[in-house]
N, C-alpha and C positions, 0 to 999 in steps of 0.2 A: 685532344680534342680543337676541335675550330673553335677563334671565338664566332659571335652567335652578333649580326649585323644588320643595321634598319633600313635594307636594299632605298626605299625610298628618301630615306635619309641621307644616305650615299650617295647615288642621282643629285639631289641637290646641290652639295656640296663637288660633287664635279660641276656641275651644271654653273657653280656659282665664281670655280675658280678657272672654266674657260670665259664666264664674262668679266671676269679682271683681268685676262690676258687680252681679251678685243679694246675693253678700255683703253690701255695701256697703248698700245699698238697707236692708238686712235690718238691720243694724246700726244703721242709721237709726231704722225701721221702731220692735224691740224694747229695741233697745240703754240701758241706765238708769248710767244716770249714780254714780258712788263714792255722793254724798251719797244719790241716791235710793237702792240699799239697802243703807245705814246705819238711814235713816230706817227705811225698810220692818222691818231687824229691830229692828228698838228699840220697832216700832212690834208686831210680834206680842211681845217678852218682855212687854213693861207689860202687854198685855191677858192674856197666859198666869197673870201674875201676880195678875190683877184677876179672874182665874175660879177662879184658888185658891182665893183670899179671903173666897170666897163659900163656896166646899166646909162643909158638917158636918162636926164634928168627925171621927163612923166613915164617911168617905168617905174620909180622907185615908190 
C-alpha cells in the first residue's frame, strides 16, 4: 500500500527547501566576510577625516 501524505504539507516542505537554496546562493553572492566589512568601515572613516581636513575654517 502507498503512504498517505498531505499535499499542502508536501508543497510547503518543497517551497521551504527551495527558499533555503535561494538564501544560500544569495549569501554566497552578496555576503561579505567580517574582515571585508571592517575594512570598508575603516575606509569610510578615513575618507570622512580626509574630507573634514580639507574644509575651510568658516565651513566647520
